[in-house]
C-alpha positions as CSV (number, residue, x, y, z in Angstrom):
1,X,-36.9,6.4,-53.0
2,X,-37.3,3.9,-50.2
3,X,-35.9,1.2,-52.5
4,X,-32.5,2.8,-52.4
5,X,-32.1,2.6,-48.6
6,X,-30.4,-0.9,-48.5
7,X,-27.8,0.4,-51.0
8,X,-27.3,3.6,-49.0
9,X,-26.8,1.6,-45.8
10,X,-24.4,-0.8,-47.5
11,X,-22.4,2.1,-48.8
12,X,-22.2,3.7,-45.4
13,X,-21.0,0.3,-43.9
14,X,-18.4,-0.1,-46.6
15,X,-17.2,3.4,-46.1
16,X,-16.9,2.9,-42.4
17,X,-14.9,-0.4,-42.9
18,X,-12.6,1.3,-45.4
19,X,-12.0,4.2,-43.1
20,X,-11.2,1.8,-40.2
21,X,-8.8,-0.2,-42.4
22,X,-7.0,2.9,-43.8
23,X,-6.8,4.7,-40.4
24,X,-5.7,1.6,-38.5
25,X,-2.0,2.3,-38.9
26,X,-2.5,5.8,-37.6
27,X,-4.2,4.5,-34.5
28,X,-1.6,1.8,-33.9
29,X,0.7,2.3,-30.9
30,X,4.0,4.0,-31.5
31,X,6.9,3.0,-29.3
32,X,10.8,2.7,-29.1
33,X,12.9,-0.4,-29.4
34,X,16.7,-1.0,-29.3
35,X,18.5,-3.3,-31.8
36,X,22.1,-4.5,-31.9
37,X,22.8,-3.7,-35.5
38,X,25.9,-5.1,-37.3
39,X,28.5,-2.5,-38.2
40,X,29.8,-3.1,-41.7
41,X,33.2,-1.7,-42.9
42,X,33.1,-0.9,-46.6
43,X,35.5,0.7,-49.1
44,X,38.8,0.2,-47.2
45,X,41.6,1.3,-49.6
46,X,44.1,-1.4,-50.7
47,X,47.4,-1.2,-48.8
48,X,45.8,-0.1,-45.5
49,X,44.7,-2.1,-42.5
50,X,42.9,-1.3,-39.2
51,X,45.1,-2.2,-36.2
52,X,42.8,-1.4,-33.3
53,X,39.5,-3.0,-32.2
54,X,36.3,-1.8,-34.0
55,X,32.8,-2.6,-32.5
56,X,31.0,-5.5,-34.2
57,X,27.6,-3.9,-33.6
58,X,26.0,-0.5,-32.8
59,X,23.0,-0.2,-30.4
60,X,20.3,1.6,-32.5
61,X,17.1,2.8,-30.9
62,X,14.2,3.0,-33.4
63,X,10.7,4.6,-33.1
64,X,7.8,3.3,-35.1
65,X,4.5,1.4,-35.1
66,X,4.4,-1.8,-33.2
67,X,3.7,-4.0,-36.2
68,X,6.6,-2.5,-38.2
69,X,9.1,-2.8,-35.4
70,X,8.1,-6.4,-34.7
71,X,8.7,-7.3,-38.3
72,X,12.3,-5.9,-38.0
73,X,15.2,-8.0,-36.9
74,X,18.9,-7.1,-36.3
75,X,19.8,-9.3,-39.2
76,X,17.6,-7.1,-41.5
77,X,19.4,-3.9,-40.4
78,X,22.9,-2.7,-41.1
79,X,25.1,0.3,-40.3
80,X,27.7,0.7,-43.1
81,X,30.9,2.6,-42.3
82,X,32.4,4.2,-45.4
83,X,36.2,4.0,-45.3
84,X,37.0,5.1,-48.8
85,X,38.6,8.3,-47.7
86,X,40.7,7.1,-44.7
87,X,44.4,7.6,-44.6
88,X,47.1,6.2,-42.2
89,X,46.7,7.5,-38.6
90,X,44.1,7.8,-35.9
91,X,40.6,8.0,-37.4
92,X,37.3,9.1,-36.0
93,X,34.1,8.6,-37.9
94,X,30.7,9.9,-36.8
95,X,27.8,7.6,-37.6
96,X,24.8,9.5,-39.0
97,X,21.2,8.3,-38.4
98,X,20.7,8.5,-42.1
99,X,23.3,5.7,-42.6
100,X,21.0,3.1,-40.9
101,X,18.9,1.3,-43.5
102,X,15.4,1.4,-41.9
103,X,12.0,1.5,-43.5
104,X,10.7,5.0,-44.3
105,X,8.1,4.9,-41.5
106,X,10.7,4.2,-38.9
107,X,12.7,6.9,-37.1
108,X,16.3,6.5,-35.8
109,X,16.3,8.0,-32.3
110,X,19.8,7.3,-31.1
111,X,23.1,5.5,-31.9
112,X,25.5,4.1,-29.4
113,X,28.4,4.6,-30.0
114,X,27.7,7.6,-32.2
115,X,31.4,7.7,-33.1
116,X,33.9,5.0,-34.0
117,X,37.6,5.5,-33.4
118,X,40.4,3.3,-34.7
119,X,43.9,3.4,-36.1
120,X,44.9,2.8,-39.7
121,X,48.4,1.7,-40.9
122,X,50.0,1.0,-44.2
123,X,50.7,-2.7,-45.1
124,X,54.3,-3.7,-45.5
125,X,56.1,-6.9,-46.6
126,X,59.3,-8.5,-45.3
127,X,61.3,-11.7,-45.5
128,X,62.0,-13.3,-42.1
129,X,63.4,-16.5,-40.7
130,X,61.3,-19.6,-40.1
131,X,61.8,-21.1,-36.6
132,X,61.0,-24.7,-36.0
133,X,58.6,-25.0,-33.0
134,X,59.5,-28.3,-31.2
135,X,57.3,-29.4,-28.3
136,X,58.3,-32.0,-25.7
137,X,61.4,-34.2,-25.4
138,X,62.4,-37.6,-26.8
139,X,62.7,-40.5,-24.4
140,X,65.6,-40.8,-22.0
141,X,68.7,-42.0,-23.9
142,X,68.0,-40.1,-27.1
143,X,69.1,-36.6,-28.2
144,X,68.0,-34.1,-30.8
145,X,70.6,-32.8,-33.3
146,X,70.6,-29.6,-35.3
147,X,67.1,-29.1,-36.8
148,X,66.8,-27.8,-40.4
149,X,63.9,-26.1,-42.1
150,X,63.5,-26.0,-45.9
151,X,62.6,-23.4,-47.0
152,X,63.9,-21.5,-44.0
153,X,62.6,-18.0,-45.0
154,X,59.1,-16.6,-45.3
155,X,57.6,-13.6,-47.0
156,X,55.1,-11.9,-44.5
157,X,52.7,-9.0,-44.8
158,X,51.2,-6.8,-42.1
159,X,50.9,-3.4,-40.5
160,X,54.1,-1.3,-40.5
161,X,54.3,-1.2,-36.7
162,X,54.4,-5.0,-36.4
163,X,56.5,-5.8,-39.5
164,X,59.2,-3.3,-38.6
165,X,60.4,-5.3,-35.6
166,X,59.5,-8.8,-36.8
167,X,62.5,-11.0,-37.3
168,X,61.0,-14.5,-37.4
169,X,57.8,-16.6,-37.6
170,X,57.4,-20.2,-36.4
171,X,56.1,-23.5,-37.7
172,X,53.2,-25.3,-36.2
173,X,54.0,-27.6,-33.3
174,X,56.4,-30.5,-34.0
175,X,55.8,-33.1,-31.3
176,X,59.0,-34.7,-30.0
177,X,57.5,-36.9,-27.3
178,X,58.2,-40.6,-28.1
179,X,60.6,-39.9,-31.0
180,X,63.4,-42.3,-31.2
181,X,64.7,-41.8,-34.7
182,X,65.3,-39.0,-37.3
183,X,62.2,-37.8,-39.0
184,X,60.9,-35.3,-41.6
185,X,57.6,-33.5,-41.2
186,X,55.7,-31.0,-43.4
187,X,54.2,-28.3,-41.2
188,X,52.4,-24.9,-41.7
189,X,54.1,-21.6,-41.2
190,X,52.2,-19.4,-38.7
191,X,52.5,-15.9,-37.3
192,X,51.8,-14.9,-33.7
193,X,49.7,-11.9,-34.6
194,X,46.4,-12.1,-36.4
195,X,47.3,-9.0,-38.3
196,X,50.4,-10.6,-39.9
197,X,49.8,-12.8,-42.9
198,X,52.1,-15.4,-44.3
199,X,52.4,-14.8,-48.0
200,X,54.7,-17.7,-48.9
201,X,55.5,-20.4,-48.2
202,X,52.5,-21.7,-46.4
203,X,54.2,-25.0,-45.7
204,X,57.8,-25.9,-44.9
205,X,59.7,-29.2,-44.3
206,X,61.3,-29.8,-40.9
207,X,64.1,-32.3,-40.6
208,X,64.7,-33.4,-37.0
209,X,67.8,-35.6,-36.3
210,X,67.2,-38.0,-33.3
211,X,70.0,-40.3,-32.2
212,X,70.6,-42.7,-29.3
213,X,73.2,-41.5,-26.7
214,X,76.5,-43.4,-26.6
215,X,77.1,-44.8,-23.1
216,X,80.3,-45.6,-21.3
217,X,82.7,-48.4,-22.2
218,X,81.4,-51.8,-20.9
219,X,83.4,-53.2,-17.9
220,X,86.0,-55.9,-18.5
221,X,84.7,-59.5,-18.5
222,X,85.1,-61.7,-15.5
223,X,87.4,-64.0,-17.4
224,X,89.8,-61.2,-18.2
225,X,89.7,-59.9,-14.7
226,X,90.6,-63.4,-13.3
227,X,93.5,-63.7,-15.7
228,X,94.8,-60.3,-14.8
229,X,94.5,-61.1,-11.1
230,X,96.2,-64.5,-11.3
231,X,99.1,-64.8,-8.8
232,X,102.7,-64.4,-10.1
233,X,104.7,-67.6,-9.5
234,X,108.2,-67.2,-8.2
């Protein structure tokens, strides 16, 4: 009987260690922590575009064990916003705690903002004029003629509210400073709004005529003047 005591003591010690290890998570401190979690837009229907600002992140407050929360980072979390059912107009979407992809042992306490509001519009296309964007002036004594652009029309795409009143887009800057002769330059076609996209052409050719100004007639030579001024003999 007494010979079994060492084994019994060892069993008790092992059981105590096992209990300590298993119960450690339960005894670990639970606290709250806020994370700036990226807001991801998914499922936007083709032919629609968001025309008002949408937050890049959502402040998410989580509750869980210290070790688990320390292992989390904002880059490991995500708040997806499902846009598959949106239609043109003013949209309000409530963000549910269940949408945040957190570990099972972590609880979502709050979301800020809890709702996201934005406007959705249909995408339209239109052909508009391309305007050459000249910057600066040639040196004194030189003039700029009629500038031509080839091609001079562009197909653009964007939200209805912006495309409706759009009549032209511009080229990138064409620097005129120091120009003393006619030149041709290939430049990109750009739009003022980030929501308007140039479909085609992406590049156009700008021809800028530069000529020297024609001054006044030179004065008569001294010889001619003397001849004209010679006295008349009687």
